[in-house]
Structure formats: structure tokens, C-alpha cells
C-alpha positions as CSV (number, residue, x, y, z in Angstrom):
1,M,0.4,0.4,0.0
2,L,1.5,3.7,-1.0
3,Q,1.5,5.9,1.4
4,L,1.5,9.6,2.3
5,F,2.3,12.0,3.6
6,K,1.8,15.7,4.2
7,V,4.2,18.5,4.5
8,S,3.9,18.3,8.6
9,D,4.7,14.1,8.5
10,V,7.7,15.8,6.8
11,V,8.7,18.3,9.0
12,E,8.8,15.5,11.7
13,K,9.8,12.7,9.9
14,T,13.3,15.2,9.2
15,G,13.8,17.0,12.3
16,K,14.2,20.0,10.3
17,S,12.2,22.8,10.6
18,K,8.9,24.3,8.8
19,T,10.3,27.0,6.6
20,S,13.2,25.1,5.6
21,V,11.7,21.5,4.5
22,Y,8.9,24.2,2.1
23,R,12.3,25.7,0.2
24,K,13.7,22.5,-0.4
25,I,10.2,21.9,-1.7
26,S,9.9,24.9,-3.9
27,K,13.7,24.0,-4.7
28,L,13.3,20.5,-5.8
29,K,9.4,20.5,-7.2
30,T,10.3,19.2,-10.9
31,E,11.6,16.4,-8.6
32,L,9.2,16.1,-6.3
33,K,6.2,16.7,-9.3
34,P,5.8,12.6,-9.6
35,H,5.6,11.8,-5.9
36,K,3.6,15.1,-5.1
37,K,-0.8,14.4,-4.6
38,T,-3.5,16.9,-3.5
39,L,-6.5,15.5,-1.8
40,N,-9.0,17.8,-0.6
41,G,-6.6,20.8,-1.1
42,V,-3.7,19.0,1.5
43,I,-0.1,18.8,-0.3
44,Y,1.1,14.5,1.0
45,Y,4.5,13.3,-0.9
46,D,4.8,9.7,-1.1
47,E,7.8,7.4,0.4
48,E,9.4,8.4,-2.5
49,G,9.0,11.6,-2.3
50,L,10.2,11.7,1.4
51,K,13.2,9.8,1.3
52,I,13.9,12.6,-2.0
53,I,13.2,15.2,1.1
54,A,15.2,13.3,3.3
55,E,18.9,12.9,0.9
56,S,17.9,17.0,0.0
57,F,19.1,17.2,3.3
58,G,21.5,14.9,4.5
59,L,19.9,12.4,6.1
60,S,19.6,9.0,4.5
61,H,16.1,8.0,5.1
62,N,14.0,4.4,5.8
63,V,11.0,3.2,5.8
64,D,10.4,0.7,8.8
65,K,7.4,-1.4,9.1
66,G,5.1,0.4,11.4
67,G,6.0,3.4,8.5
68,N,8.2,5.8,10.6
69,Q,10.9,7.1,9.4
70,C,14.0,6.3,10.5
71,G,17.3,8.6,10.1
72,N,20.7,7.4,9.6
73,A,21.6,9.3,13.2
74,D,18.4,7.8,14.7
75,S,20.6,4.5,13.0
76,K,23.4,4.7,14.6
77,A,21.4,5.9,17.7
78,L,20.0,2.9,17.7
79,E,23.1,0.9,17.2
80,M,25.1,2.6,20.1
81,A,21.7,1.7,22.0
82,E,22.5,-2.1,21.2
83,S,26.1,-2.5,21.5
84,M,25.7,-0.5,25.0
85,I,23.4,-3.2,26.3
86,K,25.7,-5.9,25.3
87,L,28.5,-4.2,27.0
88,L,26.5,-3.9,30.3
89,E,24.5,-7.3,29.6
90,N,28.5,-8.9,29.1
91,Q,30.4,-7.1,32.2
92,L,27.0,-7.7,34.0
93,A,27.2,-12.1,33.5
94,E,31.0,-11.4,34.5
95,K,30.3,-9.4,37.6
96,D,27.4,-13.1,38.0
97,K,30.6,-15.3,37.9
98,Q,32.8,-12.3,40.6
99,I,29.7,-13.0,43.2
100,A,29.9,-16.4,43.0
101,Q,33.5,-16.6,43.1
102,L,33.6,-15.2,45.8
103,I,30.6,-16.2,47.8
104,K,32.3,-20.0,47.3
105,Q,35.2,-18.3,49.0
106,N,33.2,-17.0,51.6
107,D,31.7,-19.7,52.6
108,Q,35.5,-21.8,52.1
109,S,36.7,-19.4,54.8
110,Q,34.0,-20.6,56.8
111,H,34.5,-23.9,57.0
112,L,38.4,-22.9,57.7
113,L,37.1,-21.1,60.6
114,L,35.1,-23.6,61.7
115,N,37.5,-26.5,61.9
116,E,40.0,-24.1,63.6
117,Q,36.8,-23.2,66.1
118,K,36.4,-26.8,66.7
119,E,40.3,-27.5,67.0
120,K,41.1,-24.7,69.3
121,Q,38.1,-26.2,71.9
122,L,39.4,-29.6,71.6
123,L,43.0,-28.3,72.6
124,L,41.5,-26.8,75.3
125,D,39.0,-29.7,76.4
126,V,42.8,-31.7,76.6
127,K,44.4,-28.6,78.3
128,D,41.4,-28.5,80.8
129,Q,41.3,-32.3,81.7
130,Y,45.3,-32.0,81.5
131,E,45.0,-29.4,84.6
132,N,42.3,-31.1,86.3
133,Q,45.0,-34.3,86.9
134,T,46.5,-34.6,90.3
135,F,49.5,-34.6,90.0
136,I,50.2,-38.2,91.5
137,D,48.3,-38.9,87.8
138,R,50.2,-37.6,86.2
139,L,53.8,-38.5,87.5
140,F,52.7,-42.4,87.8
141,G,51.3,-42.4,83.6
142,K,47.6,-42.5,84.0
143,K,47.9,-39.9,80.3
144,V,45.3,-38.0,79.0
145,K,44.2,-39.8,75.6
146,L,42.3,-37.6,72.7
147,D,40.3,-40.8,72.0
148,D,38.9,-40.1,75.6
149,L,37.6,-36.5,75.0
């Protein structure tokens, strides 16, 4: 289906002022004549006419599926945004890996700390039991064994 654009649409799509668009239209009168339609006193330009006007402003316009115009600058901005999103997604994935590694290291250090606390408590128990032996028991060989604990 042929899509038609009013001058106000051309102004919006190109991002230029109404005056600038009318000046370009008057300069490109012969080129735009086959692309110009007048309905009920309103002037319309088809897609090719819009393309000619946009290119005269130095814009490379493409019509997207929704019928909207995407300028060259818009395309570049969109590409930059998409590449920025990919970069940020990669950084986020890397940060997730780093967080997982830190959590694993934290768990390992907690296990080590728990084992050290158990060993320390065991040594304290042995020391207490040794100190609680009488002098005679210590002298004549009743030894404290770790298995008794």
C-alpha cells in the first residue's frame, strides 16, 4: 500500500523546521512533481518523495515496518544503544561470576574457621583435663588420651 506524507509529517520525520522543508520542496519542485498528490486541498508526498527531501537535507532515510522514518542519525543511535546494552550485559554476566566466586570463597573460609574453632576447643578440653589431673596421676603415667574426649 502506498503511504502518503503531509508536509507536517515530512517536517517531523526529517527533524527540520517547516520553513526549511518548504524551501527544499520549492527547490526540488521538478523532482518531486511525480511524487506529489493533492487531496482535498492538502499536499501529500509518497515515500519516494519523502526520501528525496530527506536526502536533500543529507539524511539517509529508511521507512521501517511501522511506516515511521528512521534517520541515519537515529540508526546510529540505535546501533550504539544496542552495542551498549550488549556491553553492559557482558559486564553484568562477569560481575555475576565474580559474585559467585566470592560467595564460594566466603563459604570455604567459614568452613576453615569452623574447623579451626573445633580444633581450638579440642585443645582447650585436653588442656583442662590435663590441668584437672592430680600431681600423682601425672607423675605415674595416667595420661590423657584424645580418644577419651
